[in-house]
matplotlib code that plots the C-alpha trace (Angstrom):
import matplotlib.pyplot as plt

x = [123.2, 124.1, 123.4, 122.8, 122.5, 119.0, 118.9, 115.8, 115.1, 116.2, 118.8, 122.3, 125.1, 128.8, 129.8, 133.6, 136.3, 140.0, 142.4, 141.2, 137.7, 134.4, 131.8, 128.2, 125.8, 128.6, 129.3, 132.9, 133.4, 136.8, 136.1, 134.6, 131.1, 128.2, 126.3, 122.8, 120.3, 118.2, 120.7, 124.4, 125.6, 128.8, 130.7, 132.7, 135.2, 138.4, 140.6, 140.7, 143.1, 140.7, 137.5, 135.5, 132.5, 130.5, 131.3, 129.8, 126.9, 126.1, 126.2, 123.8, 121.2, 120.9, 118.4, 120.7, 120.8, 124.4, 127.3, 130.2, 133.2, 135.7, 139.0, 141.0, 143.6, 143.9, 141.6, 142.0, 139.8, 138.5, 138.7, 135.6, 134.6, 134.0, 131.5, 129.9, 126.9, 126.1, 126.4, 124.1, 121.6, 121.7, 123.4, 126.1, 129.4, 131.7, 135.1, 137.0, 139.2, 137.5, 137.3, 135.8, 133.3, 132.2, 131.6, 129.8, 127.6, 126.4, 125.6, 123.6, 121.7, 120.8, 119.4, 117.4, 119.1, 119.2, 122.9, 125.2, 128.7, 130.8, 133.9, 137.2, 140.1, 142.9]
y = [215.9, 213.3, 213.9, 211.0, 211.3, 210.8, 209.2, 208.5, 204.8, 202.6, 204.9, 203.9, 205.2, 204.9, 203.0, 202.9, 203.8, 203.5, 204.3, 201.5, 200.7, 202.0, 200.2, 200.9, 199.6, 197.4, 195.9, 196.4, 197.9, 198.0, 199.3, 202.6, 203.0, 205.5, 205.6, 207.1, 207.1, 204.4, 202.3, 201.6, 201.6, 200.2, 202.8, 202.1, 204.9, 203.1, 206.0, 209.8, 210.0, 207.9, 210.0, 210.7, 212.8, 209.5, 208.9, 212.3, 211.7, 208.6, 210.7, 213.1, 210.4, 209.5, 212.1, 213.7, 217.4, 217.2, 214.9, 214.4, 213.3, 211.5, 211.5, 209.1, 209.9, 213.5, 216.1, 216.5, 218.6, 217.2, 219.4, 221.7, 220.2, 216.9, 218.5, 221.0, 218.8, 218.5, 222.2, 222.8, 220.5, 222.3, 219.5, 220.6, 219.0, 219.1, 217.6, 216.3, 213.5, 210.1, 210.4, 213.9, 212.7, 209.8, 212.1, 214.7, 212.2, 211.0, 214.5, 215.3, 212.0, 212.9, 216.2, 214.1, 215.6, 214.0, 213.3, 210.9, 210.0, 209.0, 207.4, 206.6, 204.9, 205.7]
z = [-161.3, -163.8, -167.5, -169.8, -173.5, -174.8, -178.2, -180.3, -180.2, -183.1, -184.5, -185.4, -183.2, -183.4, -180.3, -180.8, -183.2, -183.8, -186.6, -188.9, -187.7, -186.4, -184.4, -185.3, -182.6, -181.4, -184.8, -186.1, -189.6, -191.2, -194.7, -195.9, -194.7, -194.6, -191.3, -191.3, -188.4, -190.1, -192.0, -192.7, -196.3, -197.7, -199.6, -202.7, -201.9, -200.9, -199.8, -199.6, -202.6, -204.7, -204.1, -207.2, -208.2, -208.3, -204.6, -203.7, -206.0, -204.0, -200.8, -202.4, -203.0, -199.3, -198.2, -195.7, -194.7, -193.8, -194.7, -192.3, -194.3, -192.0, -193.9, -191.8, -189.2, -190.3, -191.7, -195.5, -197.8, -201.1, -204.2, -204.4, -207.8, -206.0, -203.4, -205.8, -206.5, -202.8, -202.3, -205.3, -203.8, -200.4, -198.6, -196.1, -196.1, -193.0, -193.3, -190.3, -189.2, -188.6, -184.8, -184.9, -187.5, -185.3, -182.3, -184.3, -185.9, -182.5, -181.4, -184.6, -184.3, -180.7, -182.1, -184.6, -187.6, -191.0, -191.0, -192.9, -191.7, -194.7, -193.1, -194.7, -193.1, -195.5]

ax = plt.figure().add_subplot(projection="3d")
ax.plot(x, y, z, "-o")
ax.set_aspect("equal")
plt.show()
């Protein structure tokens, strides 16, 4: 038996990735980006080390249940004060390396979850 992923029609999926890019529906992105099922947003965060509370405030405004923070080539955890507003709002934050965030995003989109993948390359 062959299994094929079943995705809701019209949603954004991550179709490829590397150390310094992601492809969303076949379109290459080489700067920080937030991918949601219904849209793709540019993200002013330039690197993990430069993350601010404002960057996370933006993520909190996206109407997502869960934010997947892709921190580049390796998993790094932001200071809890940066993610506190998301936790207070009941928005889950999962931190992982970029490639794991891309794979997890596609799984959660297939489950029709309200997910945002916030992806950093540096």
